[in-house]
MDAnalysis code that builds the backbone (N, CA, C; Angstrom):
import MDAnalysis as mda
import numpy as np

u = mda.Universe.empty(270, n_residues=90, atom_resindex=np.repeat(np.arange(90), 3), trajectory=True)
u.add_TopologyAttr("name", ["N", "CA", "C"] * 90)
u.add_TopologyAttr("resid", np.arange(1, 91))
u.add_TopologyAttr("resname", ["MET", "ILE", "PRO", "TRP", "LEU", "LEU", "LEU", "ILE", "THR", "ASN", "LEU", "PRO", "GLY", "ARG", "ASN", "GLN", "THR", "LEU", "ARG", "MET", "ARG", "LEU", "TRP", "ARG", "ALA", "LEU", "ARG", "GLY", "ALA", "GLY", "SER", "ALA", "SER", "LEU", "ARG", "ASP", "GLY", "VAL", "TYR", "LEU", "LEU", "PRO", "ALA", "SER", "ASN", "SER", "ALA", "ASN", "GLN", "VAL", "PHE", "GLU", "SER", "GLN", "ALA", "LEU", "ASP", "ILE", "ARG", "SER", "ALA", "GLY", "GLY", "SER", "ALA", "TYR", "ILE", "LEU", "PRO", "ILE", "GLU", "ALA", "VAL", "ALA", "ALA", "GLY", "GLN", "GLN", "LYS", "ALA", "PHE", "GLN", "ALA", "LEU", "PHE", "ASP", "ARG", "THR", "ASP", "ASP"])
u.atoms.positions = np.array([
    [-15.183, 28.828, -53.837],
    [-15.775, 28.787, -52.513],
    [-14.707, 29.008, -51.448],
    [-15.136, 29.564, -50.351],
    [-14.244, 29.850, -49.229],
    [-13.958, 28.561, -48.465],
    [-12.689, 28.260, -48.174],
    [-12.400, 27.122, -47.280],
    [-12.647, 27.543, -45.832],
    [-13.008, 26.587, -45.008],
    [-13.363, 26.850, -43.613],
    [-12.574, 25.950, -42.685],
    [-12.517, 26.356, -41.422],
    [-11.970, 25.516, -40.359],
    [-13.044, 25.302, -39.309],
    [-13.139, 24.072, -38.833],
    [-14.041, 23.727, -37.733],
    [-13.214, 23.387, -36.505],
    [-13.676, 23.833, -35.363],
    [-13.146, 23.388, -34.081],
    [-14.275, 22.645, -33.393],
    [-14.043, 21.377, -33.136],
    [-15.036, 20.540, -32.458],
    [-14.495, 20.224, -31.079],
    [-15.265, 20.583, -30.052],
    [-14.774, 20.450, -28.683],
    [-15.687, 19.575, -27.830],
    [-15.074, 18.993, -26.827],
    [-15.793, 18.307, -25.763],
    [-15.081, 18.690, -24.478],
    [-15.711, 19.548, -23.698],
    [-15.080, 20.059, -22.482],
    [-15.330, 19.121, -21.314],
    [-14.354, 19.010, -20.429],
    [-14.496, 18.097, -19.292],
    [-15.434, 18.658, -18.227],
    [-16.324, 17.828, -17.725],
    [-17.179, 18.184, -16.584],
    [-17.881, 19.517, -16.711],
    [-17.979, 20.191, -15.602],
    [-18.669, 21.477, -15.545],
    [-17.689, 22.617, -15.258],
    [-16.576, 22.612, -15.941],
    [-15.545, 23.617, -15.743],
    [-16.003, 24.939, -16.371],
    [-16.727, 25.741, -15.587],
    [-17.289, 26.991, -16.098],
    [-16.219, 28.000, -16.472],
    [-15.102, 27.989, -15.774],
    [-14.020, 28.920, -16.095],
    [-13.479, 28.641, -17.492],
    [-13.225, 27.373, -17.796],
    [-12.740, 26.993, -19.115],
    [-13.775, 27.325, -20.186],
    [-15.033, 27.016, -19.915],
    [-16.098, 27.312, -20.886],
    [-16.164, 28.802, -21.200],
    [-16.107, 29.623, -20.174],
    [-16.201, 31.073, -20.377],
    [-14.964, 31.593, -21.098],
    [-13.784, 31.104, -20.747],
    [-12.554, 31.533, -21.411],
    [-12.575, 31.148, -22.890],
    [-13.038, 29.934, -23.185],
    [-13.165, 29.472, -24.565],
    [-14.162, 30.336, -25.327],
    [-15.327, 30.550, -24.737],
    [-16.369, 31.344, -25.389],
    [-15.869, 32.751, -25.701],
    [-15.221, 33.386, -24.734],
    [-14.717, 34.751, -24.945],
    [-13.651, 34.797, -26.036],
    [-12.736, 33.840, -26.019],
    [-11.662, 33.827, -27.018],
    [-12.215, 33.605, -28.422],
    [-13.140, 32.677, -28.551],
    [-13.690, 32.380, -29.873],
    [-14.594, 33.507, -30.371],
    [-15.354, 34.095, -29.473],
    [-16.179, 35.244, -29.861],
    [-15.290, 36.414, -30.260],
    [-14.223, 36.643, -29.505],
    [-13.289, 37.709, -29.818],
    [-12.606, 37.519, -31.162],
    [-12.419, 36.262, -31.556],
    [-11.800, 35.957, -32.847],
    [-12.804, 36.031, -33.984],
    [-14.090, 36.214, -33.635],
    [-15.117, 36.329, -34.664],
    [-15.694, 35.022, -35.142],
    [-15.463, 33.931, -34.400],
    [-15.971, 32.632, -34.847],
    [-17.485, 32.560, -34.729],
    [-18.052, 31.679, -35.516],
    [-19.484, 31.403, -35.455],
    [-19.672, 30.048, -34.788],
    [-20.753, 29.909, -34.056],
    [-21.067, 28.643, -33.404],
    [-22.106, 27.910, -34.245],
    [-21.749, 26.727, -34.721],
    [-22.708, 25.917, -35.477],
    [-23.664, 25.198, -34.540],
    [-23.160, 24.849, -33.382],
    [-23.924, 24.218, -32.304],
    [-23.019, 24.183, -31.099],
    [-23.516, 23.729, -29.979],
    [-22.696, 23.681, -28.776],
    [-21.436, 22.854, -29.040],
    [-20.277, 23.480, -28.875],
    [-19.014, 22.775, -29.031],
    [-18.476, 22.696, -30.443],
    [-19.135, 23.352, -31.404],
    [-18.673, 23.321, -32.796],
    [-18.593, 24.753, -33.315],
    [-17.374, 25.156, -33.688],
    [-17.121, 26.543, -34.067],
    [-16.530, 26.607, -35.466],
    [-16.826, 27.703, -36.169],
    [-16.448, 27.861, -37.570],
    [-15.741, 29.185, -37.786],
    [-14.677, 29.152, -38.565],
    [-13.985, 30.358, -39.031],
    [-13.545, 30.141, -40.478],
    [-13.482, 31.213, -41.263],
    [-12.864, 31.070, -42.585],
    [-11.405, 30.636, -42.389],
    [-10.964, 29.710, -43.198],
    [-9.601, 29.178, -43.045],
    [-8.563, 30.261, -43.298],
    [-7.619, 30.374, -42.380],
    [-6.486, 31.291, -42.499],
    [-5.466, 30.880, -41.450],
    [-4.272, 31.420, -41.559],
    [-3.250, 31.129, -40.553],
    [-3.682, 31.617, -39.175],
    [-4.288, 32.809, -39.126],
    [-4.702, 33.335, -37.824],
    [-5.841, 32.510, -37.227],
    [-6.774, 32.052, -38.059],
    [-7.860, 31.199, -37.562],
    [-7.292, 29.899, -37.012],
    [-6.332, 29.328, -37.721],
    [-5.706, 28.092, -37.254],
    [-4.994, 28.318, -35.926],
    [-4.321, 29.445, -35.768],
    [-3.636, 29.748, -34.513],
    [-4.627, 29.891, -33.362],
    [-5.752, 30.564, -33.616],
    [-6.786, 30.718, -32.580],
    [-7.302, 29.349, -32.164],
    [-7.669, 28.531, -33.141],
    [-8.207, 27.207, -32.827],
    [-7.161, 26.324, -32.149],
    [-5.919, 26.368, -32.606],
    [-4.851, 25.560, -31.984],
    [-4.632, 25.961, -30.525],
    [-4.649, 27.257, -30.264],
    [-4.463, 27.742, -28.898],
    [-5.584, 27.254, -27.987],
    [-6.814, 27.355, -28.462],
    [-7.948, 26.907, -27.657],
    [-7.947, 25.385, -27.498],
    [-7.573, 24.679, -28.551],
    [-7.507, 23.215, -28.480],
    [-6.482, 22.776, -27.442],
    [-5.364, 23.460, -27.374],
    [-4.331, 23.143, -26.386],
    [-4.867, 23.333, -24.970],
    [-5.568, 24.447, -24.731],
    [-6.154, 24.689, -23.411],
    [-7.176, 23.614, -23.041],
    [-7.991, 23.248, -24.004],
    [-9.031, 22.238, -23.762],
    [-8.400, 20.888, -23.434],
    [-7.424, 20.491, -24.219],
    [-6.748, 19.201, -23.979],
    [-6.005, 19.206, -22.645],
    [-5.396, 20.352, -22.300],
    [-4.678, 20.462, -21.023],
    [-5.615, 20.291, -19.838],
    [-6.887, 20.646, -20.033],
    [-7.883, 20.520, -18.969],
    [-8.570, 19.153, -18.987],
    [-8.146, 18.261, -19.888],
    [-8.716, 16.916, -19.933],
    [-9.842, 16.739, -20.926],
    [-10.081, 17.734, -21.759],
    [-11.120, 17.630, -22.780],
    [-10.536, 17.177, -24.102],
    [-11.372, 17.187, -25.123],
    [-10.892, 16.849, -26.463],
    [-11.245, 17.975, -27.419],
    [-10.396, 18.147, -28.427],
    [-10.604, 19.192, -29.424],
    [-10.020, 18.729, -30.749],
    [-10.765, 18.966, -31.810],
    [-10.340, 18.575, -33.145],
    [-10.506, 19.771, -34.070],
    [-9.514, 19.996, -34.909],
    [-9.572, 21.067, -35.896],
    [-9.615, 20.406, -37.263],
    [-10.653, 20.733, -38.027],
    [-10.844, 20.100, -39.324],
    [-11.026, 21.146, -40.414],
    [-10.347, 20.997, -41.549],
    [-10.636, 21.858, -42.689],
    [-11.877, 21.316, -43.395],
    [-12.756, 22.205, -43.812],
    [-13.956, 21.763, -44.534],
    [-14.237, 22.723, -45.680],
    [-15.058, 22.276, -46.603],
    [-15.570, 23.113, -47.673],
    [-17.071, 22.898, -47.744],
    [-17.793, 23.946, -48.089],
    [-19.231, 23.815, -48.290],
    [-19.464, 22.896, -49.482],
    [-20.503, 22.087, -49.416],
    [-20.772, 21.147, -50.502],
    [-21.695, 21.734, -51.566],
    [-22.291, 22.877, -51.263],
    [-23.187, 23.523, -52.221],
    [-23.191, 25.026, -51.960],
    [-23.607, 25.769, -52.955],
    [-23.649, 27.232, -52.823],
    [-24.556, 27.656, -51.676],
    [-25.657, 26.946, -51.471],
    [-26.571, 27.273, -50.377],
    [-25.921, 27.114, -49.019],
    [-25.137, 26.079, -48.878],
    [-24.429, 25.874, -47.614],
    [-23.366, 26.954, -47.417],
    [-22.684, 27.331, -48.487],
    [-21.694, 28.403, -48.417],
    [-22.350, 29.697, -47.944],
    [-23.514, 30.016, -48.495],
    [-24.239, 31.229, -48.086],
    [-24.672, 31.142, -46.629],
    [-25.088, 29.961, -46.201],
    [-25.504, 29.776, -44.805],
    [-24.317, 29.981, -43.867],
    [-23.156, 29.461, -44.240],
    [-21.957, 29.673, -43.425],
    [-21.622, 31.156, -43.359],
    [-21.630, 31.833, -44.490],
    [-21.304, 33.251, -44.527],
    [-22.299, 34.070, -43.713],
    [-23.559, 33.688, -43.723],
    [-24.594, 34.412, -42.970],
    [-24.338, 34.356, -41.468],
    [-23.672, 33.316, -41.006],
    [-23.360, 33.197, -39.584],
    [-22.434, 34.320, -39.107],
    [-21.749, 34.955, -40.039],
    [-20.800, 36.013, -39.696],
    [-21.389, 37.418, -39.876],
    [-22.669, 37.494, -40.190],
    [-23.340, 38.780, -40.312],
    [-23.636, 39.295, -38.910],
    [-22.934, 40.320, -38.491],
    [-23.065, 40.850, -37.131],
    [-23.887, 42.142, -37.099],
    [-24.694, 42.417, -38.123],
    [-25.434, 43.685, -38.152],
    [-26.431, 43.815, -37.000],
    [-26.980, 42.711, -36.513],
    [-27.904, 42.758, -35.382],
    [-27.197, 42.995, -34.058],
    [-25.908, 42.674, -34.004],
    [-25.137, 42.872, -32.767],
    [-24.762, 44.323, -32.624],
])
């Protein structure tokens, strides 16, 4: 199974500039959004660098950010994670 990285964020207040910068950076890196403030990438050095960079920006603005390694607990969950990266409709 593919190992994954999660970025869990809590942004301060209504800082729209930070939100938009975060959204653009994570979308540009190809991350998937599991829900508001929770982002997923296949684990790699580059994914970790992207998440670390965004976490630093978030913390500097007074928010919180956590990067966690995870693994799917079942084949169905693994397929669901992989499906989040299917960009054929885009």
